[in-house]
N, C-alpha and C positions, 0 to 999 in steps of 0.2 A: 674550406672551399668558398670561393667568392662567386656570387651570381651577378650577372651583368645584363641589363635590359638592352635588347637590340635597338639601336637608334634608327629613326627615320632618316634615310640618307637623302641629301639634296640631289645627288647624282648617283646612279647605281652602276657598279662595275660588272660587266658581263664576263663572268669567269669561265663561261663554257667555251669560249673561243681562244685560240692562240695561248693555250696553257703553257706557262713557263716550266723550265726543268724543275723537277722535284729535288728536295734536299738529298734524298737517297741516291739520285743519279749523279751527284757531284762528289768527286773524290774528296775525302776528309772533310765532311760537312761539319759546321759548327752550330751552335744553338740559334743563330740568326740567319743561317743559309736559306731556310724555307721562307721566312718572312721577306727577306731581301728579294728572293726569286719572284714571289707574288707581287711585291711592291713595285717592281720595275715593269710597269705596264706600257705597252706600245700597240694598242689595238684601236680600231675605229671608234669604239665606245668611250675611249679615254681622252680627256682634254687636259693637256699638260699645263695649261694656264688657269685651270679651275682649282682654287684652293680647297673647295669642298671635297674634291676627289683625293685629297692628299692628307686628310686629317687622320691621326692615329697611326701614321707610318713610322712607328718606333719599335725597336727591339732592344731591350736592355739599355736604353738611353732615355733620360728624362730631360725635358726642357726646363731650365732654371729661370731664364729671363729672355726677353726679346725687346730690342730697341727698334721701333719701326721707322725712325728717321722721318717722321711726318710733321714734326713741330718746327721750332726755330732752327734746328740743325739742318733742315732741308734747304735753307736759304743759300742760294748760289749753286746748288747741285740738283736743281729740279731736272727730272728726266734722266739723270746720270745713272750709270750702272755701277755696282760695287764690284771691285776687282779682287786682286790678290792681297794678302795681308801678312803681317809679321807682329810678333809680340816679344818685347824685351823690357826688362826692368820695370814691370808693372804698367807699361804703355802698350796699347794695341793700336796698330796703324792699319787702316783699310784704304786701299787705293780706289779712286773713283775715275770713271772714264765715260766718254761718249754721251753727250757732246762736250761736257766739261771735264777737264783733267785736274787731279789734285789728290788730297789725302784727308781722311777723317781720323781723328785721334780720340782714344778712349782711355779712361783710368780703369785698369783691371786688377788693381791691388786685391780686391775681392772679386774674383772672376765670376762668381755666381751673381754678382750685382754690378755689371759694367756701367760706367758713367761717361756720357759724352763730354769731351773736353773742348775740341776746337775743329775748325776746318781750314785747310790750306788749299787755295785755288791757284793753279799754275797759270800765270799770265800769258805764256807763249803757246797756248794750245789752240791757236787759230789755223793750224796747218791742214786740218781736215776735220772729220767728225770724230776722230779717235785720238786721244793723247796718251795712250799707254795705260796699263792697269797693274803695274808691278811696283811694290814698295818693299824696302829693306831698312831695318833699323840697325844702327851700330850696337855692339854689345852693351854699352852703357846706357842705351836708350836716349842719348843726347842729340843724335843726328839721324834724320830720315833721308833716305836716298830714293828719289822717285825717278824711275825710268820713263823717258818721254819719247814717244814715237808716233808716227802717222801710219795707220794700217789700211786706210782706204786710198784711192788714187786721185782724190780731188784735193788740191788743184793739180796734182801730178806727182811723180816720184821726186823725192827730195834727196839728192845726192850730197851728203854732208861733207864738208871739209873742216879742219880746225878753225874755229871762229864762227861757225854757223850752227843753227839749230836744226832739228831737235837733238837732245843728248840726255844729260842727267842733271836733275835739280837736287842740290844739297840744301836741306832744310834744317835750320837751327832750332832745336827743341829744348834749349836751356829753360824756357818757360813753355811747357806744352800747351798751355791755354792760349799762347800767342806765337804760333810757329811763324818763322820768318825765312825768306829765301837768303841763303848765304852765298851761293855760287851757282851759276848756270854753266855746267861743264859740257863742252862740245867735243865731238870726236868724228872721225871719218866713218860714214855709214851710208846705208840706203834706207831712208825713212826713219832713222833714229835708232834708239836703244830699246831692246825688248825687255831684258832682265838685267839686274845688277845685284850682286851679293857682296857684302863686306866681311872681312876676316881680320881678327887681331893676330898677327904673327909675332910670336915671342922667340922664335929660333931663326937661325940663318944669319947672313952677313948684314941685313938691314931690317931689324925688327921694327914693327910699327903697324898701323891700321891701314889696310889696303881695300880697294874695291876692284872687283872683276866684272866688267860690263860687256854685254853682247853688242858688238857693232853689226847691226843687221847687214847682211850681204858682204861682210868683210872678214870678221873674226872676233877675237876677244881682246879687250884692252885692259891693262893693269895700271892702276893709279893709286898713289899714296894720299891718304887724307890727313892733313895737318890741322892742329888747333891754332887759330890766330885770334887776335883781339877783336876782329870783326866776324868771327864765326868760323866753322869748318871750311877748309879749302882743299881741293884735290889737285895733284900734280901728276902728269903723265909719266909712267915708268917704262912700260913696254907694250908691244902689240904682238898678238899671236895670230898670224894669218892661217886660216883654216879652209883653203879651197880643196875641192876634190878634183878628180881627173878632168872634169869638164869645166873647172874653174867656177863652180857654183857653191855657194856657202849657205848652210842652213843650220848653224848652231842655234840651239834654242835656250838652253838653261845651263847653269853651272852649280857645282857644290864644292866648297873648299874646306879642308880639314887638316889639322895638324895630326899626323899619323903616329900612333903610339907603338907601332910594330918596328918601324925603322927610323923614327924621329925625323921625318921629313914632312913638308907641307905639300899636299897633293890637290891639284885642281882637276875636277871631273867635269867633262863637257857632254851634255846630252845633245846629240847631233841632228835632231830633226830628220829630214830626208837624207842628209849628206852621209851620216854614219850612225851607228848605235851610240857608243860613248867612247871618249878618249880620256886618257889620264896623262897629266903633265906634272912634273916635279917643279914646283914654284917656290922651293925653299929660298932661292935667290929670285925675288920677283922680277928683277931686271933681266934675268936670263932663263926663261922657262924652257924645260926640256921635255919633249914628247917621249913618254916611256911605254905606252901600251894603247891598244885599240881593241874594241869588242864590237862585232857586227854580225848578227845572226843570219842576215840575208844580204850580203854584199853584192849579189848578182842582181838585186832588184833596185829600181830607181825611186819609186814613190809608193812603197807599200806601207811599212810601219813608220810613224813619225815619233822618234824618240823625244819625249817631252821633258820631264824633270828627272832629277837623280838625287838619291840620298844614300849615304854609306854608313854602315855599322862596322866599327873596329872593336873587337872584344876577344879576349883569351887567345890572342895570336891569329885570329881570323879577320879577314877584311871582306865584307859582303856588300854588294851593290844592289840596290833596288831601282828599277826604272820602268815606269808605266809609259804606254804609248797613248798619244792623243789621237783619236780616230774620227774621221770625217769622210766626205765624198767630194773629191776634187775632179771628178770625171774618170775616164777610163785609165786603167793602169797600163803602163808601158813596161815591158820586160817579159821574162819567161812566164809560162803558165802558172808555175808554183808561186809567183808573186801575188796572185790574186787578180781580181777584176776591177776594183775601185782604187783610185789614188787616195790613200789615206785609210784604206781597209774599213770603211764605215759599214760594210756588209758583214763584218765579223764581230763576235762578242768582245767586250772590253778586255784588255790584256796588260799584264805587268810581269816583268822578268826579275828573277832573283839570281845573281851571278856570284860565283866564288872568285874573288880577286885577291885571295890571300897571297898567292904567288903571282906577281904581276908579269913575270916572264912567261907564264902559261897562257896569258892573253895574247892577242896578235901584236906583233912588233910594229913600229911606226911605218915600216915599208911593206908589210904583208897585205895582201888583198886576195880576192877570189876564193878558191877552194881552201887554201891554207888558212885564211882568216876565218872562214865559215866553220871549218873543222875545229879550230881552237875555241871558237865561240860556243859551239854546240857542246864541247867537252866541259867547259867551265860553267855552263848553265845548270844551276841547281834545280830550279823548278819554275813553273809558270802559273800565275794566277789569272783566271778568267772570271768575269762576272757570273754569278751562279744562275742568273735567269736564262742565260744562253741566247738572249735576244741580240740582234745586231746593234752596234753602237750608234749607227745613223750619223746624221750631221751634227756631231758633238752631243747628241741627246743623252746617250748612256755611255759616255766616254770617261775614262779615268783622267785625272788632271794632276794635282799636286799630292805628294805624300810626305809623311814625317815618321821616322823611326823613333820609338820611345820604348826602351827595354826590348822585350820580345814582340812588341806590337807595332803594326803599321797603321797609321791614321791616313786614310785615303779619301780625298775629296773627289767627287765623281759626277759633276754636272747634275743632270736630273736623276741620276742614280742615288744622289744624296751623299752620305758620309758613312764609310765603312771603317770598322775597327777589326783588323785581321791579326790573329794569333799566328806568328811566323816562327815560333820557337823551334820547331823541328827543321824548318828550312835554314834557320840561322845556325843550327847544329850540323849543317851540311847534309841533311837528309833530303832526298828527293820527294818532299811532301808539300803539297799545295797548302798555303796559308788558309785558315778557316775563319769564317765570319762569326765573331763572338759578340758584336754589337753593330747596330745599323740604324739609320734614321734618314728620313727625308723631311726635315723641318719645313713647315709651310704655313706660317702665320697668315691669318686672313687679312691683316692690315697691309694694304698694297700702296706702294708709291707708283706714280706714273713714270714709265720709262720708254725711251725710244728703242726701236729694234732695227738691227742691220739685216739686210737681205741675205748676205753671204753666211752669217752665223747667227740665225735667230735663236733667242734664248727663251726658255720656258720660265714660268713664274718662280719655280723652286729649283733653281740651278745653283750649284756650288762650284766656284773656281778654287776655293781654298778653305782650309780650316787649320787651327793651331792648337795643339794640346798644351795646356798651361795650368799648373797648380791643380791637378786632378780634374780639370774641366776642359771641354772642347769649345773653343771660341770659333765661330763660323759666320760668314756673311754670304747670304744668297744674292745673286746678281740683281734681282728686281725687288728685294725686300729690305732687310736690315741686319742687325747684328744679333746673333743668338749666343746664349750661354747654355751648354749642355753638360750633363754628367752621366757617366756610365754607372749602371746599377751593379751592386756587388762589390766585393773586395778586390784590391790590387789594381785599381784603374790605371795606375801609372805604368804598369807593364814591367815592373822591376824583376819579376820572376816568370817562369814558364807558365803559360796559360792565361795570364792576366785575369780579367774578370769572369772567366768562363766557369767558375765554380758555383755560381748561383748565390742567392742571398741567404739561403738557409744552410747551416753547417751540415755537411754530409749528404746534402740533397743532390740527387741526380734524377731530374724529372724527364722521363721518356714517354709519359702518357699524354696523348692528344686531348685537347679540350673538346667539349660537346656543346653544340648549339641546337636549340629546338625552336622552330617557328610555330608560335601559338596562333597567330592570326596574320593573314596576308590578304589585302584588299587592293584591287586595281580599279580605278575609275578614270574617267576623262579628266578629273581634277587633280589626280596624282596617285601616289602609291603609299600605302600604310602597311608597314611590316612590323610586327611585334613578337617578342619571344624572350627566351632566356638562354644564357650560356654559362657553363660551369667548367671547372678544371679539376679533375680527380687527382692530379699529380701532387707531389709534395710542395711545389711552388704555390699552387692554388690561386693563380692569378691569370685571368683572361685579359689580354691587352687590346684585342681588336676583333671585331666581327665584320666580315665582308659579306655583302648581300648582292645577289645577282638576279636578273630577270631576263628570260629569253624564251622564245618559241623554237623548239628544236624540230627540224625536219631532216631525218637521216643524220648526216654529219654536218649540216649547216644550221645557222641560227638566223632568226628574224628579229626585228625590233617591234616594240609594242604598237599595235593598231587597235581599232575599236572592236574588231572581231577576233575570236579565237581564244584558245586556252593556252596558258603560259606556265612555265615552271619557275618558281621563286626558290633560289638556293641560298644557303648560308654556309659559311666556313669560318670557324673560330681559330685564333692564334693565341698562344699563351706566352707568359714571360720567358719560359725556357726555350722558346722558338719552335715548339711542336705545333703542327698544322693539322687541323681536322680535315677528313675527307669531305667533299662537298655533299650537302644534304639538300633534298628538293621537296617542294610541296606544289601540287597543281593548283592553279588559280584561273578563274575566268574573268575577263574584263566585264565590268558592269557599267 
């Protein structure tokens, strides 16, 4: 049994108000469902930018390293935010944006000890305050593809045509310590390119390395990347126009995979507001064929924003995972069942898991309305919602990017942190919600200065992306730096059912909640001093965190501390296995 001294908290969390959903109330809870529920705080007493309020928000995840990017590597990216990332061939790339666009490169041969290599600053990012935040590495790690876009309206909309910017920057990484621009690739778009993915195609009439890029407001472009004496160069191959009935295009992201079921290459498009997702046969990249569509709410205009997409193909099954990015763009237009907010920021975070084994059971390219809705409902395996039950807000607790590794889904979740979900039952086509088996909101106290945008303000510990690599999770928070994390327990790679859910002790199933005891609680005008002990009677025997609250309760309401009155100081312990103690109180008078 391990005993832990209750720390004096710089800021106290008032756990008496707006209590999140309990693990028991969530279908198929995992060992980290309870801690994640408690950790996703959205109350008046909680300040999202205070690192002191986010210490210890870990469940079955350990921080191995943190690179704060406050030294020489900060040169040229002062105030910039960290965007999305990719890892290939022991190179990690982290996009930077707003006000400077570019990429940071790291050596992650030893992912527990990442090392900064270099910075690439994109010279043509003077179009506005935002120059894109998406980066993709080719499979050999020799080329980085940076999507370049303008997302504000200053100096105005940029309607691109071939030969104008913004577009895609191809960066030569022959020497990753000295990245160089090899090509500025332009395409028809509105405000540039949001995301680009590369894929090595070894089948079909024209094998080679291709990139699939999102032409904002237009569709998807296919280009072939060739090696030349002066570096990688891309050549346009085809365009996929993706307008809806109102000629509005909102494709957001893509996923490309060589399919082992029917030996074809499929391009999956997450459709933003335009549609859920579409599937294209791009075995011949010059002649894409639209083969299927999935849209759970085709009758709605701006409800769910289909964000990213990842696909598992295994044992004759083809399974699609797709989270929604959630925000508030004003009033929703459409039937009442579509919701009230454009972007559904008033609903908990959501991700769908869809059976696409038989593509003919999805909607056909020409289907819409009730026919498409019915087929989409039929092929939906299950839905994951954030266990806290709190609204997503303006991207505060919204899902973002995901990665399937074995039976696990690694989900980056803005201020919700990083979730590791066991989806083994859903991947076996059972209608069972994935369960939280590891979770963390890394929030190192070392802070870089960053600018904030009014439309999408970000908190100190927000995560756009994370990548599982060599039994570690590499993640970059928007206002911080690069983290290396490791999951506790065996099977972190997710090769078998359950992943790391088995605990660190063989045969251990810890269901006993830890116990905290407040020995001393003193409140004065100078501060708060709370002391005590916590222990865990379970077989894991490890207390990971103790939350302390202070409030004056009057009926069902709470007040904050004043010079007069008696207050209740509460404590709640969490253990390694995810068990959560019931809240304990002690009465205290202000002195």
